[in-house]
C-alpha positions as CSV (number, residue, x, y, z in Angstrom):
1,M,0.0,0.0,0.0
2,L,2.8,2.4,0.9
3,L,4.4,1.8,-2.4
4,R,1.5,3.3,-4.2
5,L,1.9,6.6,-2.4
6,P,4.1,9.4,-3.8
7,L,7.6,9.5,-2.4
8,V,7.1,13.0,-0.9
9,V,4.2,11.6,1.2
10,Q,6.3,8.8,2.4
11,L,9.0,11.2,3.5
12,L,6.5,13.4,5.2
13,G,5.2,10.4,7.2
14,A,8.7,9.3,8.1
15,G,9.5,12.8,9.4
16,A,6.3,12.8,11.5
17,A,7.2,9.4,13.0
18,A,10.8,10.6,13.7
19,M,9.4,13.5,15.8
20,L,8.3,11.0,18.4
21,I,11.9,10.2,19.3
22,P,12.9,13.7,20.6
23,A,9.4,13.8,22.2
24,I,10.1,10.7,24.2
25,H,13.6,11.9,25.0
26,A,12.3,15.2,26.3
27,F,9.6,13.5,28.3
28,A,12.2,11.2,29.9
29,L,14.2,14.3,30.9
30,N,11.0,16.0,32.4
31,Q,11.2,18.7,29.7
32,H,7.5,18.7,29.0
33,R,7.6,22.1,27.3
34,V,10.0,20.7,24.8
35,A,8.3,17.4,24.4
36,Q,4.9,18.8,23.6
37,P,5.8,20.5,20.2
38,F,7.4,17.3,18.9
39,F,4.5,15.1,20.1
40,Y,1.8,17.4,18.7
41,G,3.9,18.0,15.6
42,A,4.1,14.2,15.0
43,I,0.3,14.0,15.2
44,L,-0.4,17.1,13.1
45,I,2.1,16.3,10.3
46,G,1.1,12.6,10.4
47,V,-2.5,13.4,9.8
48,L,-1.5,15.8,7.0
49,A,0.6,13.1,5.4
50,A,-2.4,10.7,5.6
51,L,-4.8,13.2,4.0
52,I,-2.3,13.9,1.2
53,G,-1.8,10.2,0.8
54,L,-5.5,9.5,0.4
55,A,-5.8,12.3,-2.2
56,T,-2.9,11.1,-4.2
57,Y,-3.3,7.3,-3.8
58,R,-2.7,5.4,-7.0
59,Q,-2.4,8.7,-8.9
60,P,-0.5,8.0,-12.2
61,V,2.8,9.6,-12.9
62,R,3.3,10.7,-16.5
63,N,7.0,11.4,-16.3
64,V,8.8,9.2,-13.8
65,A,12.2,10.8,-14.1
66,R,10.9,14.3,-13.6
67,S,8.8,13.2,-10.7
68,Q,11.8,11.6,-9.0
69,L,14.1,14.7,-9.3
70,L,11.3,17.1,-8.3
71,T,10.6,15.0,-5.3
72,L,14.2,15.2,-4.2
73,V,14.1,19.0,-4.6
74,A,10.9,19.1,-2.6
75,A,12.5,16.9,0.1
76,Y,15.3,19.5,0.5
77,L,13.2,22.7,0.2
78,V,9.6,21.9,1.2
79,L,9.9,19.1,3.7
80,P,12.1,21.2,6.1
81,V,9.2,23.6,6.4
82,F,7.3,20.9,8.3
83,L,10.3,19.7,10.2
84,A,11.0,23.2,11.4
85,V,7.6,23.6,13.1
86,P,8.4,21.6,16.3
87,L,11.9,23.1,16.4
88,H,10.5,26.6,16.3
89,E,7.9,25.8,19.0
90,A,10.5,24.1,21.2
91,R,12.8,27.1,20.9
92,P,10.6,30.2,20.8
93,S,13.6,32.5,20.8
94,M,14.6,31.0,17.4
95,S,12.7,32.6,14.5
96,F,10.9,30.2,12.1
97,F,13.2,31.2,9.3
98,N,16.3,30.2,11.4
99,A,14.5,26.9,12.3
100,Y,14.0,26.3,8.6
101,F,17.6,27.1,7.9
102,E,18.6,24.5,10.6
103,M,16.4,21.9,9.0
104,V,17.7,22.5,5.5
105,S,21.2,22.3,6.8
106,S,20.4,19.1,8.7
107,I,18.6,17.2,5.9
108,T,21.3,18.1,3.4
109,T,23.9,16.8,5.9
110,T,25.6,20.2,5.9
111,G,25.6,20.8,9.7
112,A,25.6,24.5,9.5
113,T,23.9,26.0,12.6
114,T,22.8,29.4,13.9
115,L,23.2,28.2,17.5
116,D,26.2,30.1,18.8
117,T,25.6,28.9,22.4
118,P,24.7,25.2,22.0
119,R,25.2,24.5,25.7
120,V,22.0,26.3,26.6
121,V,19.9,24.5,24.0
122,P,18.0,21.4,25.3
123,D,19.4,18.1,24.4
124,P,16.2,16.9,22.6
125,V,16.6,19.9,20.2
126,H,20.1,18.8,19.4
127,L,18.8,15.2,19.0
128,W,16.2,16.4,16.5
129,R,18.9,18.2,14.4
130,A,21.1,15.1,14.4
131,L,18.2,12.8,13.7
132,V,17.1,14.8,10.7
133,G,20.7,14.8,9.5
134,W,20.8,11.0,9.9
135,L,17.6,10.5,8.0
136,G,18.9,13.0,5.3
137,G,22.1,10.9,5.0
138,F,20.0,7.7,4.5
139,L,17.9,9.6,1.9
140,V,21.1,10.6,0.1
141,I,22.3,7.0,-0.2
142,V,19.0,5.5,-1.3
143,S,18.3,8.3,-3.8
144,A,21.8,8.0,-5.3
145,I,21.4,4.3,-5.9
146,A,17.7,4.1,-6.7
147,V,17.1,7.4,-8.5
148,L,20.3,9.0,-9.7
149,A,22.1,5.8,-10.8
150,P,19.5,4.8,-13.4
151,M,19.8,8.3,-14.8
152,T,23.7,8.1,-14.8
153,L,23.8,11.1,-12.5
154,G,25.4,11.7,-9.1
155,G,28.9,10.4,-10.2
156,F,27.7,7.3,-11.9
157,E,28.1,9.0,-15.2
158,V,31.9,8.5,-14.8
159,M,31.5,4.8,-14.4
160,R,29.0,4.5,-17.2
161,P,30.3,6.9,-19.9
162,T,28.0,8.5,-22.4
163,A,29.5,7.0,-25.5
164,A,29.2,3.5,-24.1
165,E,25.6,4.1,-22.9
166,G,24.4,5.8,-26.0
167,G,23.4,9.2,-24.7
168,R,24.2,12.1,-22.5
169,P,23.6,12.4,-18.8
170,G,20.0,13.4,-18.3
171,S,19.0,12.5,-21.9
172,G,15.6,11.1,-22.7
173,A,17.0,7.6,-23.3
174,Q,18.7,7.3,-20.0
175,L,15.8,9.0,-18.1
176,A,13.5,6.4,-19.5
177,R,15.4,3.7,-17.6
178,A,14.2,5.1,-14.3
179,S,10.9,3.2,-14.2
180,E,9.0,1.9,-11.2
181,P,10.7,4.2,-8.8
182,N,8.8,3.3,-5.6
183,E,9.5,-0.4,-6.0
184,R,13.2,0.2,-6.6
185,I,13.4,2.7,-3.6
186,A,11.6,0.2,-1.4
187,R,14.0,-2.6,-2.4
188,Y,17.1,-0.6,-1.7
189,T,15.6,0.7,1.6
190,K,15.1,-2.8,2.8
191,R,18.6,-3.7,1.9
192,I,20.4,-0.6,3.2
193,L,18.4,0.5,6.2
194,P,19.4,-2.5,8.5
195,I,23.1,-2.0,7.7
196,Y,22.8,1.8,8.1
197,L,21.0,1.4,11.5
198,A,23.3,-1.4,12.7
199,L,26.5,0.6,12.0
200,T,25.0,3.6,13.8
201,L,24.2,1.5,16.9
202,A,27.7,0.0,16.7
203,I,29.4,3.4,16.7
204,W,27.2,4.4,19.7
205,L,28.1,1.2,21.6
206,F,31.8,1.5,20.9
207,L,31.9,5.2,22.0
208,V,30.1,4.4,25.2
209,V,32.5,1.6,26.0
210,T,35.4,4.1,25.6
211,G,33.8,6.3,28.3
212,T,31.9,8.8,26.1
213,N,28.7,10.2,27.5
214,S,25.7,8.2,26.3
215,F,23.9,11.2,24.7
216,H,27.1,12.6,23.2
217,G,27.9,9.2,21.8
218,L,24.5,9.0,20.2
219,M,24.9,12.4,18.6
220,I,28.4,11.5,17.3
221,A,27.1,8.2,15.9
222,L,24.3,9.9,14.0
223,S,26.6,12.6,12.7
224,T,29.3,10.2,11.7
225,M,27.1,7.9,9.7
226,S,25.4,10.9,7.9
227,T,28.6,13.0,7.7
228,S,26.6,15.9,9.0
229,G,29.0,17.0,11.7
230,I,26.1,18.0,14.0
231,L,27.2,18.1,17.7
232,P,25.6,19.2,20.9
233,L,28.7,21.3,21.6
234,K,30.9,23.3,19.3
235,T,33.8,20.8,18.9
236,L,34.8,17.3,19.8
237,A,37.4,18.8,22.2
238,D,34.6,20.5,24.2
239,M,33.0,17.0,24.6
240,G,36.2,15.6,26.1
241,L,36.6,12.7,23.6
242,S,39.5,10.3,24.2
243,I,41.9,9.1,21.6
244,P,40.2,5.6,21.4
245,A,36.9,7.4,20.7
246,E,38.5,9.4,17.9
247,I,39.9,6.2,16.4
248,I,36.5,4.6,16.4
249,I,35.1,7.7,14.6
250,F,38.0,7.6,12.1
251,A,37.3,4.0,11.3
252,F,33.6,4.6,10.6
253,L,34.3,7.8,8.6
254,L,35.8,5.4,6.0
255,L,32.2,4.5,5.1
256,A,31.9,7.8,3.4
257,V,35.0,7.2,1.2
258,T,33.5,4.5,-1.0
259,R,30.1,2.9,-1.5
260,Q,31.9,-0.5,-1.3
261,M,32.4,0.0,2.5
262,I,28.7,-0.3,3.4
263,S,28.4,-3.7,1.6
264,L,28.6,-6.6,3.9
265,P,31.7,-8.8,3.3
266,R,29.7,-11.7,2.0
267,D,32.6,-13.5,0.2
268,K,36.3,-13.9,0.3
269,H,36.7,-11.3,-2.5
270,Y,35.4,-8.4,-0.4
271,L,38.7,-7.2,1.0
272,P,40.7,-7.5,-2.3
273,T,37.9,-5.6,-4.0
274,L,38.0,-2.9,-1.3
275,V,41.8,-2.6,-1.6
276,Q,41.6,-2.2,-5.4
277,D,38.7,0.3,-5.2
278,A,39.7,3.6,-6.9
279,E,38.0,5.9,-4.4
280,M,39.6,4.1,-1.5
281,R,43.1,4.4,-3.0
282,V,42.7,8.1,-3.8
283,A,41.5,8.7,-0.2
284,V,44.4,6.9,1.3
285,V,46.8,9.1,-0.7
286,F,45.2,12.2,0.6
287,V,45.0,10.9,4.2
288,V,48.7,10.1,4.1
289,V,50.2,12.9,2.0
290,V,48.3,15.9,3.4
291,P,48.9,15.2,7.1
292,L,52.6,14.5,6.4
293,A,52.8,17.9,4.7
294,L,51.1,19.6,7.6
295,W,53.2,17.8,10.1
296,F,56.4,18.7,8.3
297,R,55.3,22.4,8.3
298,H,54.6,22.2,12.1
299,F,57.9,20.4,12.6
300,I,59.8,23.3,11.0
301,G,58.0,25.7,13.2
302,A,58.8,23.6,16.3
303,I,62.5,23.8,15.4
304,E,62.2,27.6,15.5
305,V,60.8,27.5,19.1
306,N,63.0,24.6,20.3
307,E,60.1,22.1,20.6
308,E,61.3,19.6,18.0
309,A,62.2,17.1,20.8
310,N,58.7,16.9,22.2
311,L,57.9,13.5,20.9
312,L,54.4,13.3,22.4
313,A,53.3,16.5,20.9
314,S,54.8,15.4,17.5
315,V,52.7,12.2,17.6
316,K,49.5,14.0,18.6
317,A,50.1,16.5,15.9
318,M,50.3,13.8,13.3
319,W,47.1,12.0,14.6
320,G,45.3,15.3,14.7
321,G,46.2,15.9,11.1
322,V,45.2,12.4,9.9
323,F,41.8,12.5,11.7
324,T,40.9,16.0,10.6
325,V,42.0,15.5,7.0
326,L,39.7,12.4,6.6
327,S,36.9,14.2,8.4
328,F,36.9,17.1,6.0
329,L,37.6,14.8,3.0
330,T,34.3,13.1,3.8
331,T,32.7,16.6,4.4
332,T,31.9,15.7,8.0
333,G,33.8,18.6,9.6
334,F,34.9,17.0,12.8
335,V,38.1,18.5,14.3
336,S,40.4,16.3,16.4
337,A,41.2,17.4,19.9
338,D,44.8,17.2,18.9
339,W,44.4,19.6,16.0
340,E,45.1,22.4,18.4
341,T,48.1,20.4,19.8
342,A,49.9,20.9,16.5
343,R,49.4,24.6,16.6
344,D,50.6,24.8,20.2
345,W,53.6,22.6,19.3
346,S,54.9,24.8,16.5
347,A,53.2,28.1,17.3
348,L,52.0,28.2,13.7
349,P,48.4,28.4,12.5
350,T,47.1,25.6,10.3
351,P,45.8,27.1,6.9
352,G,42.1,26.5,6.6
353,L,42.4,26.7,2.8
354,I,43.7,23.1,2.8
355,L,40.6,21.9,4.6
356,A,38.5,23.8,2.2
357,G,40.2,22.1,-0.7
358,L,39.6,18.7,0.9
359,A,35.9,19.5,1.3
360,I,35.7,20.5,-2.4
361,I,37.2,17.1,-3.4
362,G,34.6,15.3,-1.2
363,G,34.0,11.6,-0.6
364,G,32.7,8.7,-2.5
365,V,29.9,8.3,-5.0
366,A,26.6,7.0,-3.5
367,T,27.7,7.9,0.0
368,T,26.6,10.7,2.4
369,A,29.6,12.8,1.6
370,G,29.4,15.8,-0.7
371,G,31.9,17.7,-2.8
372,V,33.1,16.9,-6.3
373,K,33.5,13.2,-5.3
374,L,36.7,11.1,-5.4
375,L,35.7,9.1,-8.4
376,R,35.5,12.2,-10.6
377,F,38.9,13.2,-9.3
378,Y,40.2,9.7,-10.1
379,A,38.9,9.9,-13.6
380,L,40.7,13.3,-14.2
381,Y,43.9,11.8,-12.7
382,K,43.8,8.7,-15.0
383,H,43.1,11.0,-18.0
384,G,46.1,13.1,-17.1
385,L,48.3,10.1,-16.8
386,R,47.2,8.8,-20.2
387,E,47.8,12.1,-21.9
388,M,51.3,12.3,-20.5
389,E,51.9,8.7,-21.7
390,R,50.8,9.7,-25.2
391,L,53.2,12.6,-25.2
392,V,56.1,10.0,-24.8
393,H,54.6,7.2,-26.8
394,P,52.0,8.7,-29.3
395,S,51.2,5.3,-30.9
396,S,50.6,3.5,-27.6
397,V,47.3,1.8,-26.8
398,G,45.8,2.4,-23.3
399,G,44.7,-0.6,-21.3
400,G,42.1,-1.0,-18.6
401,G,39.4,-2.5,-20.8
402,R,36.2,-0.9,-22.0
403,L,35.4,0.7,-18.6
404,G,38.9,2.0,-18.1
405,R,39.1,3.5,-21.6
406,G,35.6,5.0,-21.2
407,M,36.5,6.5,-17.8
408,R,39.6,8.2,-19.3
409,R,37.7,9.6,-22.2
410,E,34.0,10.4,-21.8
411,G,34.1,9.8,-18.0
412,A,36.9,12.3,-17.6
413,F,35.2,14.7,-19.9
414,I,32.0,14.7,-17.9
415,A,34.0,14.9,-14.6
416,W,35.8,18.0,-16.0
417,I,32.4,19.5,-16.9
418,F,31.1,18.9,-13.4
419,F,34.2,20.3,-11.8
420,M,33.9,23.5,-13.9
421,L,30.2,23.8,-13.0
422,F,31.1,23.3,-9.3
423,A,33.8,26.0,-9.6
424,L,31.3,28.4,-11.4
425,S,28.8,27.7,-8.6
426,I,31.4,28.7,-6.0
427,A,32.1,31.9,-7.9
428,A,28.4,32.7,-8.3
429,V,27.6,32.0,-4.6
430,T,30.7,34.0,-3.5
431,V,29.6,37.0,-5.6
432,T,26.1,37.0,-4.3
433,L,27.2,36.6,-0.7
434,A,29.6,39.5,-1.2
435,L,26.7,41.6,-2.4
436,T,25.0,41.0,1.0
437,G,28.0,42.7,2.7
438,L,30.4,39.8,3.4
439,N,34.1,40.3,2.8
440,F,35.8,38.2,0.1
441,E,37.4,35.6,2.4
442,S,34.3,35.0,4.4
443,A,32.1,34.8,1.2
444,V,34.4,32.2,-0.3
445,I,34.5,30.0,2.8
446,F,30.7,30.2,3.3
447,A,30.2,29.3,-0.3
448,I,32.5,26.3,-0.2
449,S,31.0,25.1,3.1
450,A,27.4,25.2,1.6
451,L,28.2,23.7,-1.8
452,S,30.3,20.9,-0.3
453,T,27.9,20.4,2.6
454,T,30.6,21.0,5.2
455,G,29.0,23.4,7.6
456,P,31.7,23.2,10.3
457,L,34.3,24.5,7.8
458,V,33.4,28.1,8.7
459,Q,34.5,27.9,12.3
460,V,37.8,26.2,11.4
461,A,38.8,28.1,8.3
462,L,37.9,31.6,9.3
463,D,39.8,33.4,12.0
464,N,37.6,36.5,12.1
465,G,35.0,34.8,14.2
466,A,32.3,34.8,11.5
467,T,29.3,32.5,12.2
468,Y,26.1,31.6,10.5
469,A,24.1,33.4,13.2
470,Q,25.7,36.7,12.2
471,L,24.4,36.5,8.6
472,G,21.4,38.3,7.4
473,T,18.3,36.8,5.9
474,G,19.5,37.4,2.3
475,A,22.8,35.6,2.9
476,K,21.0,32.7,4.6
477,C,18.6,32.4,1.6
478,I,21.6,32.2,-0.7
479,L,23.2,29.5,1.5
480,I,20.0,27.5,1.6
481,G,20.0,27.4,-2.2
482,A,23.7,26.5,-2.3
483,M,23.2,23.7,0.2
484,V,20.4,22.2,-1.9
485,L,22.4,22.6,-5.1
486,G,25.5,21.0,-3.4
487,R,23.5,18.0,-2.3
488,M,21.5,17.6,-5.5
489,E,24.5,18.2,-7.7
490,T,24.6,20.6,-10.6
491,L,24.1,18.0,-13.3
492,A,20.9,16.8,-11.7
493,I,19.5,20.3,-11.5
494,I,20.5,20.9,-15.1
495,A,18.7,17.7,-16.0
496,L,15.5,19.3,-14.7
497,F,15.7,21.8,-17.6
498,N,16.0,19.0,-20.2
499,P,13.1,19.4,-22.7
500,D,12.5,15.6,-22.5
501,F,11.4,16.1,-18.9
502,W,8.4,18.2,-19.9
503,R,7.2,16.2,-22.9
504,R,4.3,13.8,-22.3
């Protein structure tokens, strides 16, 4: 029966059911004033979803592909309106627009927040933000596999090049493949949800075992799986996390590097396949090379202040770099407690531009990470190697089979187009933010954080103390559009303007 309802109605019903969780949590803490908005909101929105479902039950869809993409746009722009209602009622001091901004930020797994003093915010409100982010992360995975993959969008266009597939991304031939969306979404939901939930519970359990506060552990678990970076406090250091806890988070952040990680190791070929995965290999290079470069820079600074013999500070500086690099590469935005240790060791600041570059690169295809994606970066890298090889041996024949040759040709071409569109998006958002009164540096960082869905980047990369709460309504509207664009990806938005979409 549920399969015959529009996807947007199913999402609205899921959001209503999720409101019961913070309501129960607030009731258990005797915070009845906070519990009431979530409980009544669950009833109100649940009834609204039921009425819309009755009105649209078995309604035929003339253009399946258009319906799917428009539903995703509505999920990121319209659904947060309903999700913001209990948040606004639970925090009367927060305007409804700011509550809407929080929900868009959460459901797109960006993690940008206008709460400058999170300590005074009730825990159920933080739980609601993290829970919406967790559900948004699950929506990203399912929509990437069940909606964008049949259209060869969302990074899959690199693996299934246009020439080999007989069309361009978003063309009528490829969009026609996206049939029976509800059945396909339901099938992948049944397959992925148990794994997604089990891994979240595993992170929570492991963190509690290491001595982390139970509520803090749950928040971190939800934020790690969704790469939203939503925390009840400003940083992990404020939560007093231990090194073993950070190691656990680091291990589970690898899930956002490649879609292969979330697959259960059903056979003996799982680990070899994972080692040979292109996205995993590129991520390992970044996680090794970038922290080494940062550590060497800090080591030179430590020599100038006669601290080079401090072995403990040196090891902590390396670990802080490795953890933070992977966190921003997966667009999560967690900062290790030892990140500041490196600055204290060398008396040198760490350039935030490096973290911004990692956020732009992003994580794996069909994961909760944002950015350009590692697979597109890998396609450009392989194309560059092949071009240099042809300079030396013009008559050579490239190997790699049909998929390898396609990735180096059409795949790299499409990846370059997407990279240029992403760069143009950054430029456009930066200019529009500058028109609202932001200086150039702040506008660039805010633009990158929104388009790469890495909200915590702002507080790490900017030293001028700029926050989302200080922005005006115009700047927040621009960032809302940028967050949705960064999550949906530019090619999917462009596909909405394809003439085939609007033909019966």
